C-alpha positions in Angstrom: 66.5 47.2 -43.9 65.9 45.0 -40.7 63.9 46.5 -38.0 65.2 46.5 -34.4 63.4 44.5 -31.7 62.1 47.6 -30.2 60.7 49.0 -33.5 58.9 45.6 -34.2 57.6 45.6 -30.6 55.9 49.0 -31.1 54.3 48.4 -34.4 53.5 44.6 -34.8 51.1 42.0 -33.5 51.7 39.6 -30.6 52.2 35.9 -31.4 50.8 33.4 -29.0 51.9 29.8 -29.4 50.6 26.7 -27.6 47.6 24.7 -26.6 43.9 25.1 -26.8 41.7 22.7 -24.9 38.6 22.1 -22.8 38.8 22.2 -19.0 36.5 19.4 -17.9 35.4 19.9 -14.2 34.0 17.2 -12.0 30.5 18.8 -12.3 30.5 17.8 -15.9 31.0 21.3 -17.1 33.4 21.8 -20.0 35.0 25.2 -20.4 37.1 26.4 -23.3 40.7 27.1 -22.1 44.4 26.4 -22.3 46.8 28.9 -21.0 48.1 30.3 -24.4 44.4 30.4 -25.7 43.3 32.3 -22.7 46.0 34.8 -23.1 45.1 35.3 -26.8 41.4 35.5 -25.9 42.0 38.2 -23.4 44.3 40.1 -25.7 41.5 40.2 -28.2 39.0 41.3 -25.7 41.3 44.3 -24.9 41.4 45.2 -28.7 44.7 43.6 -29.6 45.0 41.3 -32.7 47.1 38.3 -31.6 48.0 35.5 -34.0 47.2 32.3 -32.1 49.1 29.3 -33.4 47.6 25.9 -32.3 45.9 22.8 -33.6 42.5 21.2 -32.9 40.9 17.8 -33.9 38.3 17.4 -36.7 35.7 16.8 -34.0 32.8 18.8 -32.4 35.2 20.3 -29.9 37.5 21.6 -32.5 34.5 23.2 -34.3 33.5 24.7 -31.0 37.0 26.3 -30.7 36.9 27.8 -34.2 33.4 29.0 -33.8 34.2 30.7 -30.5 37.3 32.4 -32.1 35.3 33.7 -35.1 32.6 35.0 -32.8 35.2 36.8 -30.7 36.9 38.3 -33.8 40.2 36.3 -33.5 42.4 35.5 -36.4 41.9 31.7 -37.2 44.7 31.7 -39.9 47.0 29.8 -37.7 44.4 27.3 -36.3 45.2 23.9 -37.8 43.0 20.9 -38.1 44.1 17.4 -37.2 42.2 14.3 -38.7 43.9 11.9 -36.3 44.0 13.4 -32.8 41.4 14.9 -30.7 41.0 18.5 -29.5 42.9 18.9 -26.2 41.2 18.2 -22.9 42.3 18.6 -19.2 40.4 17.1 -16.2 40.3 19.8 -13.5 39.6 19.3 -9.7 39.8 21.9 -7.1 41.5 21.5 -3.7 41.0 24.4 -1.3 40.2 26.7 -4.2 43.4 25.8 -6.1 43.1 23.9 -9.5 44.8 20.5 -10.2 45.1 19.5 -13.8 45.2 16.1 -15.4 46.5 17.0 -18.8 45.6 14.2 -21.3 48.5 13.1 -23.6 48.7 12.9 -27.5 46.2 15.8 -28.2 45.8 17.7 -31.5 48.0 20.5 -30.2 50.9 18.1 -29.7 51.1 17.5 -33.4 51.4 21.1 -34.7 52.5 21.3 -38.3 55.6 23.3 -38.5 55.4 24.1 -42.1 51.9 25.5 -41.7 52.9 27.4 -38.6 55.9 29.0 -40.3 53.6 30.0 -43.4 51.3 31.7 -40.9 54.2 33.6 -39.5 55.5 34.6 -42.9 52.0 36.1 -43.8 51.2 37.8 -40.6 53.3 40.9 -41.1 55.3 42.4 -38.2 55.4 40.7 -34.8 55.6 42.7 -31.5 56.2 39.8 -29.1 56.3 36.0 -29.0 54.4 34.4 -26.1 54.8 30.8 -25.2 54.5 28.3 -22.2 56.2 25.1 -21.6 53.5 22.4 -22.3 54.4 22.5 -26.0 57.8 21.2 -25.1 56.5 17.8 -24.3 56.5 17.3 -28.1 60.1 16.5 -28.9 60.0 17.7 -32.5 61.7 21.3 -31.9 58.7 23.3 -33.0 59.3 26.0 -30.5 62.9 26.4 -31.5 62.1 26.3 -35.2 59.5 29.0 -34.9 61.6 31.2 -32.7 64.4 31.0 -35.3 62.0 32.6 -37.8 61.1 35.8 -35.7 63.2 38.4 -34.1 60.2 39.3 -31.8 61.2 39.4 -28.2 59.9 36.4 -26.1 57.5 36.4 -23.2 57.6 33.0 -21.3 54.8 32.1 -19.0 56.3 29.1 -17.2 53.2 27.0 -16.4 55.1 23.9 -15.4 52.8 20.9 -15.4 54.1 17.6 -14.2 55.1 15.4 -15.8 55.1 17.4 -19.0 58.3 19.4 -18.5 62.1 18.7 -18.4 64.5 20.4 -16.1 67.2 20.2 -18.9 65.0 22.6 -21.0 64.9 25.5 -18.3 68.4 27.2 -19.2 67.5 27.5 -22.9 63.9 28.6 -22.1 65.1 31.4 -19.8 68.1 32.3 -22.0 65.8 33.1 -24.9 63.4 35.1 -22.8 63.1 38.9 -22.3 60.2 38.7 -19.8 59.1 35.7 -17.6 56.3 35.0 -15.3 56.3 32.2 -12.8 54.2 31.4 -9.8 55.7 30.9 -6.4 55.7 27.1 -6.7 57.4 27.4 -10.1 59.9 29.8 -8.7 60.9 27.3 -6.1 61.1 24.5 -8.7 63.3 26.6 -11.1 65.5 27.9 -8.3 66.1 24.4 -7.1 66.9 23.0 -10.6 69.3 25.9 -11.2 71.2 25.5 -7.9 69.4 28.3 -6.0 67.2 26.1 -3.8 68.8 27.6 -0.5 67.8 31.1 -1.3 64.6 32.8 0.0 62.2 33.4 -2.7 63.1 37.2 -3.2 66.8 36.4 -3.5 66.0 33.5 -5.8 64.0 35.7 -8.1 66.8 38.3 -8.1 69.5 35.8 -9.0 67.5 34.1 -11.6 66.6 37.4 -13.3 70.4 38.5 -13.2 71.9 35.2 -14.3 69.6 35.0 -17.3 69.7 38.8 -18.1 65.9 39.1 -17.9 64.4 42.5 -18.5 61.5 41.6 -16.2 60.8 38.5 -13.9 57.2 38.4 -12.4 56.4 36.1 -9.5 52.7 35.6 -8.8 51.8 34.4 -5.3 48.1 33.7 -5.2 46.4 35.5 -2.2 49.6 37.4 -1.5 49.5 39.1 -4.8 52.6 39.5 -7.2 56.1 40.9 -7.3 58.0 42.3 -10.3 61.8 42.2 -10.5 63.0 44.5 -13.2 66.4 44.8 -14.8 66.8 48.4 -13.4 66.8 47.0 -10.0 63.3 48.1 -9.3 61.1 45.8 -7.3 57.3 46.3 -7.2 54.7 44.3 -5.3 50.9 44.4 -5.5 48.2 42.7 -3.5 44.7 41.6 -4.6 41.8 43.7 -3.4 39.1 41.0 -3.8 37.6 39.3 -0.6 38.2 35.6 -0.5 34.5 34.9 -0.6 34.3 36.7 -4.0 36.5 33.9 -5.6 34.6 31.3 -7.7 37.9 29.4 -8.8 41.4 30.5 -9.7 41.6 28.6 -13.0 43.2 31.0 -15.5 44.1 33.8 -13.1 47.7 33.7 -14.1 46.8 33.8 -17.7 44.7 36.9 -17.1 47.7 38.5 -15.4 50.0 37.6 -18.2 47.6 39.1 -20.8 47.5 42.5 -19.1 51.2 42.5 -18.6 51.6 42.0 -22.3 49.1 44.8 -23.1 51.1 47.1 -20.7 54.3 46.3 -22.4 52.8 46.9 -25.8 51.4 50.3 -24.6 54.5 51.4 -22.8 52.9 51.6 -19.3 55.0 52.1 -16.2 55.9 49.0 -14.3 53.7 50.1 -11.4 50.6 50.5 -13.6 51.4 47.1 -15.4 51.3 45.2 -12.0 48.3 47.1 -10.6 46.2 46.5 -13.7 47.4 42.9 -14.1 46.4 42.1 -10.5 43.1 43.8 -10.7 42.1 41.9 -13.9 43.3 38.5 -12.6 41.1 39.1 -9.4 38.1 39.7 -11.7 38.8 36.5 -13.5 38.7 34.6 -10.3 35.0 35.4 -10.0 34.4 33.4 -13.2 33.8 29.6 -13.7 36.8 28.8 -16.0 39.3 31.2 -17.4 37.7 33.4 -19.9 34.5 35.4 -20.4 32.4 35.7 -23.6 30.8 39.0 -22.3 32.3 41.9 -24.1 31.3 44.2 -21.3 33.8 42.3 -19.1 36.6 43.8 -21.0 35.0 47.2 -21.6 36.5 49.2 -18.7 39.9 47.7 -19.5 39.6 48.7 -23.2 38.8 52.3 -22.3 42.0 52.4 -20.1 44.1 50.7 -22.6 43.2 53.2 -25.3 
């Protein structure tokens, strides 16, 4: 007997698909990251058991990724090895506290083996949710569509548009498959413009995009101004950060932290207000870090207590 989406959602594990890489700062510091990896890392920190599907090179960086995952207690069963392409890397610069990303092409995660990924999905058991971004779509081999066809799990899209690695023609299908979507304010403007909503103010654009694609939830993050959720019930909830500006180290990964807590809240059945408050609070905490994740288990301890 086939389980309904909601039954799978309550009982299964989250799938996280996409890139893992090293953010290389101008200081010479290299920090483990990549939006999907960051989300999977946070989910594990909060006690979830995500299946992270990605690919790394057979190099020292790839070994570092696997070692970090093992140490953190993450499932490495869907982490692939690539003998021909390097582990992903991004050059990160900061302008007025906001990150700019130079994403290097032809990295290991661009060459995901579809057969191996499908095999990992087949053996993982039930899936509660399927998270993905858009960087994987720079690879034209239809990996995302193939894997989505193999699961009935509802889809969470973290838009994460990174020029020049996205195509406006993909937006309708991305939104059409999703149940929940998160965008930042700049991405909302881009999506609205591409979908013919460029003349709307941002709140009206968000409402129209949510309605036209029948999304259960559209979340718009707005940096220092916080975030707003547009729900299918018509409910709109806004939250603001509580941190002082001088407490911010950098904002790399803040959106990924936000997404991770939203996913946990969806899995746990929190109210929308609780989801937004906790997601904003955790994103603000991550802004105190250099990079997007913490290897300190105590960093997640208070959140784990609340989540349970």
